[in-house]
C-alpha positions in Angstrom: -2.6 -2.5 10.5 -0.5 -0.7 8.0 -3.6 0.9 6.5 -4.4 2.2 10.0 -1.0 3.8 10.4 -1.4 5.6 7.1 -4.9 6.8 7.9 -4.0 9.1 10.8 -5.1 7.0 13.8 -4.2 9.8 16.2 -7.2 11.7 14.9 -9.3 9.6 17.3 -7.6 11.2 20.3 -9.1 14.3 21.9 -7.5 17.5 20.6 -5.8 18.2 23.9 -4.3 14.7 24.1 -2.8 14.5 20.6 1.0 14.2 20.6 3.2 16.8 19.0 4.9 14.1 17.0 3.2 10.9 15.9 4.0 7.9 18.1 6.2 5.3 16.5 4.3 2.2 15.4 6.0 -1.2 15.2 4.6 -4.4 13.6 6.7 -7.0 15.4 6.2 -10.0 17.7 5.4 -9.6 21.4 6.6 -12.0 24.1 3.8 -12.7 26.5 3.5 -14.7 29.7 2.7 -14.7 33.4 6.0 -13.1 34.6 6.5 -9.4 35.2 9.9 -8.3 33.9 11.5 -5.7 36.1 15.0 -5.4 34.8 17.0 -6.3 31.7 19.6 -8.5 33.3 17.1 -11.0 34.8 17.2 -14.7 33.8 13.8 -14.2 32.1 15.2 -11.4 30.0 18.2 -13.5 29.0 16.0 -16.4 28.0 13.8 -14.2 25.8 16.9 -12.7 24.1 18.3 -16.2 23.5 15.2 -17.9 22.2 12.8 -15.1 21.1 15.2 -12.4 20.0 12.7 -10.9 17.4 10.3 -9.8 20.2 10.3 -6.0 20.7 8.0 -5.9 23.8 6.7 -8.0 26.7 3.3 -8.1 28.2 1.2 -10.3 30.5 -2.2 -10.3 28.8 -1.8 -11.1 25.1 -1.2 -14.8 25.6 -4.4 -15.6 27.5 -6.5 -13.5 25.1 -5.1 -15.0 21.9 -5.3 -18.5 23.4 -9.0 -18.0 24.1 -9.5 -16.7 20.6 -7.8 -19.7 19.0 -10.3 -22.0 20.7 -13.0 -20.6 18.4 -11.9 -20.5 14.7 -14.6 -17.9 14.0 -12.9 -15.3 16.2 -9.8 -13.4 15.1 -7.5 -11.7 17.6 -5.0 -8.8 17.2 -2.8 -7.5 20.0 -2.2 -3.7 19.9 -0.1 -2.6 22.8 1.1 0.9 24.0 4.6 0.7 25.3 4.7 2.8 28.5 8.1 2.0 29.9 11.3 0.1 29.7 12.6 -2.7 31.9 15.0 -0.5 33.9 15.4 1.5 37.1 13.2 4.3 35.8 10.1 2.2 35.4 8.5 3.5 38.6 9.2 7.1 37.7 7.6 6.8 34.3 4.6 5.1 35.7 4.1 7.9 38.3 4.3 10.5 35.4 1.3 8.9 33.7 3.1 6.9 30.9 0.7 4.0 31.2 -2.4 6.2 30.6 -0.6 7.8 27.6 0.3 4.5 26.1 -3.2 3.1 26.6 -4.7 6.2 24.9 -2.4 5.7 21.9 -3.2 2.0 21.7 -6.9 2.6 21.9 -6.8 5.2 19.1 -4.8 2.9 16.9 -7.3 0.0 17.6 -10.2 2.3 16.6 -8.5 3.1 13.4 -8.0 -0.6 12.6 -11.7 -1.4 13.3 -12.7 1.6 11.2 -10.7 0.4 8.3 -12.0 -3.2 8.6 -15.6 -2.4 8.1 -17.1 -4.3 5.2 -16.0 -2.9 1.8 -18.6 -0.8 0.0 -20.8 0.0 3.0 -21.3 3.5 4.2 -19.8 4.2 7.6 -23.1 4.4 9.4 -24.6 1.2 7.9 -25.0 -1.9 10.1 -24.7 -5.1 8.0 -27.2 -7.9 8.7 -26.3 -10.9 10.8 -24.6 -11.1 14.2 -23.8 -8.0 16.2 -20.8 -6.1 15.0 -18.7 -3.4 16.4 -19.6 0.0 15.0 -16.9 2.6 15.3 -17.6 6.3 14.8 -14.9 8.8 14.2 -12.7 10.2 11.5 -13.3 8.6 8.1 -10.8 8.6 5.3 -12.4 5.8 3.2 -11.0 6.2 -0.4 -13.5 3.8 -1.8 -13.5 0.0 -2.2 -11.1 0.0 -5.1 -8.0 1.5 -3.4 -5.8 -1.2 -2.1 -3.3 1.0 -0.2 -6.1 1.9 2.3 -7.7 -1.5 2.7 -5.9 -4.2 4.6 -8.0 -7.1 3.3 -8.9 -7.7 -0.4 -11.6 -10.2 -1.4 -11.3 -11.9 -4.7 -14.1 -14.4 -5.6 -14.1 -16.4 -2.3 -10.5 -15.7 -1.3 -9.3 -13.1 1.2 -5.8 -11.6 1.0 -4.2 -9.6 3.8 -2.0 -7.0 2.1 1.6 -6.2 3.1 3.6 -3.0 2.7 7.1 -3.1 1.2 9.8 -1.2 -0.5 9.5 0.1 -4.0 6.5 -1.2 -5.9 5.4 -4.0 -3.6 2.2 -2.1 -2.8 1.4 0.0 -5.7 -1.5 1.4 -7.8 -1.2 3.2 -11.1 -3.4 4.3 -14.0 -2.5 4.1 -17.6 -5.3 5.8 -19.6 -8.4 3.6 -19.1 -6.4 0.9 -17.4 -6.0 0.7 -13.6 -3.3 -1.6 -12.2 -2.9 -2.7 -8.6 -0.3 -5.0 -7.1 0.7 -6.1 -3.6 2.3 -8.9 -1.6 -0.4 -10.6 0.4 -1.1 -13.4 2.9 -4.1 -15.8 2.1 -6.4 -15.5 5.1 -9.6 -17.2 3.9 -11.1 -19.7 6.3 -11.3 -23.3 4.9 -8.9 -22.4 2.0 -6.2 -25.0 1.4 -3.8 -22.1 0.7 -4.6 -20.3 3.9 -1.5 -19.0 5.6 0.6 -19.0 2.4 1.7 -15.8 0.6 0.9 -14.5 -2.9 1.9 -11.8 -5.3 -1.4 -10.3 -6.1 -2.0 -8.2 -9.3 -5.2 -6.8 -10.7 -6.1 -5.1 -13.9 -9.3 -3.1 -14.4 -10.7 -1.4 -17.5 -12.5 1.7 -16.3 -14.4 2.0 -19.5 -15.9 -0.6 -21.9 -13.6 -3.3 -23.0 -11.5 -2.8 -26.2 -12.8 -4.0 -29.5 -11.3 -6.8 -31.6 -7.7 -6.3 -32.7 -6.8 -4.0 -29.8 -4.5 -5.0 -26.9 -6.4 -6.5 -24.0 -4.5 -6.1 -20.7 -6.9 -8.5 -19.0 -6.1 -11.2 -21.5 -2.4 -10.4 -21.0 -2.7 -11.4 -17.3 -4.3 -14.7 -18.3 -1.5 -15.3 -20.8 1.0 -14.7 -18.1 -0.6 -17.4 -16.0 -0.2 -19.8 -18.9 3.5 -18.9 -19.2 4.0 -19.5 -15.5 2.6 -23.0 -15.9 4.5 -23.8 -19.1 7.9 -22.3 -18.2 8.2 -23.4 -14.6 7.5 -19.9 -13.3 5.8 -19.0 -10.0 2.8 -21.2 -9.1 -0.6 -19.8 -9.9 -2.7 -19.4 -6.8 -5.7 -17.8 -8.4 -6.8 -16.5 -11.7 -10.1 -14.8 -12.1 -11.8 -12.6 -14.7 -15.1 -10.9 -14.0 -16.5 -8.2 -16.2 -13.9 -5.5 -16.7 -11.5 -6.9 -14.0 -8.9 -9.6 -14.0 -6.9 -10.8 -11.0 -3.8 -13.0 -10.9 -2.3 -14.3 -7.7 1.1 -16.0 -8.0 2.8 -17.9 -5.1 5.3 -15.9 -3.1 7.6 -18.0 -0.9 7.3 -17.5 2.9 9.6 -17.7 5.9 8.0 -20.3 8.2 10.1 -19.3 11.2 9.3 -15.6 11.1 5.9 -16.0 9.6 6.2 -13.5 6.8 6.8 -13.3 3.1 10.5 -13.7 2.1 12.4 -10.5 1.2 13.6 -9.4 -2.2 17.0 -8.6 -3.6 16.3 -5.0 -2.5 17.3 -5.9 1.0 20.6 -7.6 -0.1 22.0 -4.8 -2.3 24.5 -2.5 -0.7 24.4 1.3 -0.3 26.9 3.6 -2.0 30.4 3.6 -0.5 29.8 0.2 1.3 32.7 -2.2 0.6 31.7 -5.2 -1.4 31.3 -8.3 0.8 32.5 -11.4 -1.1 29.9 -13.7 0.5 27.0 -11.3 -0.2 28.3 -10.8 -3.8 28.5 -14.5 -4.3 24.8 -14.9 -3.2 23.7 -12.2 -5.6 25.8 -13.5 -8.6 24.6 -17.1 -8.0 21.0 -16.0 -7.5 20.9 -13.8 -10.7 22.4 -16.7 -12.6 19.3 -18.7 -11.6 17.1 -15.9 -12.6 18.9 -15.8 -16.0 18.0 -19.4 -16.5 14.3 -18.5 -16.3 14.8 -15.5 -18.6 16.5 -17.9 -21.1 13.4 -20.1 -21.2 11.4 -16.9 -21.7 13.6 -15.8 -24.6 13.0 -19.2 -26.1 9.4 -18.2 -26.5 10.5 -15.0 -28.2 9.4 -13.0 -25.1 11.3 -10.9 -22.6 10.6 -9.7 -19.0 11.7 -6.1 -19.6 10.9 -4.9 -16.1 13.7 -6.3 -13.9 14.5 -4.4 -10.7 15.5 -5.4 -7.1 11.9 -6.0 -5.9 11.2 -8.4 -8.8 13.8 -11.0 -7.5 12.7 -12.9 -4.4 15.4 -14.4 -2.1 14.2 -18.0 -1.8 17.5 -19.2 -0.3 19.5 -21.0 -1.5 17.9 -19.8 -4.7 16.5 -16.6 -6.2 13.2 -16.6 -8.0 11.2 -14.1 -10.1 8.0 -12.8 -8.6 6.3 -12.6 -12.1 7.1 -12.3 -15.8 6.9 -8.5 -15.9 6.0 -7.1 -19.3 6.5 -10.4 -21.2 2.8 -10.5 -22.3 2.6 -6.7 -23.0 3.6 -5.4 -26.4 6.8 -3.2 -26.2 6.3 0.5 -26.4 8.4 3.6 -26.0 8.9 4.8 -22.4 8.0 1.5 -20.8 9.5 0.5 -17.4 10.5 4.1 -16.3 13.0 4.3 -13.5 16.7 3.6 -12.9 16.6 0.2 -14.4 15.2 1.2 -17.8 17.3 0.0 -20.7 18.4 2.5 -23.4 16.1 1.0 -26.0 13.1 1.4 -23.7 13.4 5.2 -23.7 11.4 7.5 -25.8 12.9 8.1 -29.2 15.3 5.1 -29.1 13.9 3.6 -32.3 15.0 0.1 -31.1 12.5 -2.6 -30.1 13.1 -4.0 -26.6 13.6 -7.7 -26.3 15.8 -10.4 -24.6 18.8 -8.0 -24.8 16.8 -5.7 -22.5 16.8 -8.4 -19.9 20.5 -8.7 -20.2 21.0 -4.9 -19.7 18.7 -5.0 -16.6 20.6 -8.0 -15.1 23.8 -6.0 -15.7 22.3 -3.0 -13.9 21.4 -5.2 -10.9 25.0 -6.5 -10.8 26.4 -3.0 -11.2 24.4 -2.0 -8.2 25.7 -5.0 -6.3 29.2 -4.0 -7.1 29.1 -0.3 -6.6 25.9 0.5 -4.5 24.7 2.7 -7.4 22.6 2.2 -10.5 24.3 2.8 -13.9 23.8 6.3 -15.3 25.0 8.0 -18.4 28.4 9.6 -17.7 29.3 7.3 -14.9 32.7 5.6 -15.4 32.6 1.9 -15.9 33.3 -0.3 -12.9 37.0 -1.2 -12.7 36.8 -4.0 -10.2 38.8 -4.8 -7.1 41.1 -7.6 -5.9 38.1 -9.5 -4.5 36.0 -9.3 -7.7 36.7 -11.7 -10.5 37.8 -10.1 -13.8 35.2 -12.2 -15.6 32.4 -10.7 -13.6 33.7 -7.1 -14.3 33.8 -7.9 -18.0 30.4 -9.6 -18.0 28.8 -6.5 -16.4 30.5 -4.1 -18.8 29.3 -6.1 -21.8 25.7 -6.4 -20.5 25.5 -2.6 -20.0 26.4 -1.7 -23.6 24.2 1.0 -25.0 23.7 -0.9 -28.3 21.4 -4.0 -27.6 23.2 -5.8 -30.5 26.5 -5.6 -28.7 25.3 -7.3 -25.5 25.8 -11.0 -24.9 22.9 -13.4 -25.1 21.1 -14.4 -21.9 22.7 -17.8 -22.0 26.2 -16.3 -22.4 25.6 -14.0 -19.4 24.3 -16.9 -17.3 27.3 -19.0 -17.9 29.6 -16.0 -17.1 27.8 -15.5 -13.8 28.1 -19.2 -12.9 31.9 -19.1 -13.6 32.2 -15.9 -11.5 30.2 -17.5 -8.6 32.6 -20.5 -8.6 35.6 -18.1 -8.5 34.1 -16.0 -5.7 33.8 -19.2 -3.6 37.5 -19.6 -3.8 38.3 -16.0 -2.6 39.8 -16.2 0.9 37.9 -14.3 3.6 39.3 -10.8 4.5 41.6 -10.7 7.6 
């Protein structure tokens, strides 16, 4: 569905019916039943708000259709609704003005785009695959090829199917580094008959676009395999799938899910404050305690003389009451100048630093995440150090300042930082709530 939203679904509308501004698209639950809701203060509306408050719309048809589809496991159903009116006194006026026809056109155009994007990968638009009858949709085609993940909702990897999710930052990303193509995404396992069906995964793929490197050269495919071994040996994320075929390797690591909302759990990105937002002690306690748990994994990694070197908010998954790493980052990749570009890059990772990144790099990046939690900003050269406030323990302020030292040799060890965070978390628990 997210692929359909990116691929201009409104191009399926006749030119004279295309809206001046693209309609808003929501990927949210719908409440469905055999009751017509006429106003917001009805008992039915109150019941929905009380028990199903994540629903954004109400209809009368989806429940019966999806129930029929569930009776046959070979049939999959998807509800695409055009919202034509609100449950208020203006409903009849909007209906008379043609809002239902407009909403139906928009929903139909979006459905056509979904069907268009779901055609079997690698087949031309006009081809009809063998087997049972299929829906053939004609219309605008923006197929970027079978390799592009950001335009294909379902990826097939040696017998498993993954439904890709969008997300902030790098959670759906594709990049090229010379002859190496890297792809990554959060995904749901949707393969029929698979024991992991319905679970979530952090899916990464590395592809050599030319012949594989010769002996003695770094092999990024082998690095992905080595990371899978690290995950098993250091109690990292569970390995869902590891495959290597020709010039391509794929690694799927378990991503925790929310069983109540039916979606992958969010990352630290959603918990960090914006600039000028006052520090909330309870939220800060959650972050400090969670990053102490992450530091414990990084400590085990440093015991193998390896380091993550790519920590950022979307790398830390909020598996309450814990926080976990989604992967081991650059641990199996040799350090090189300019690696991990972006606001969480440590000084020694920059071009021309002359210092080899290592465990001290992880300490700096943990400090940068904590600085962001305290100030709403990422640390930058020239910014004054964080001075703290009455609700922030002095030990935490000192630990962040030490972790952000420019010289890697002046930073504390990962274990030292972890113990300082645990002490700060205990002190934050004793801070009285604001009045």
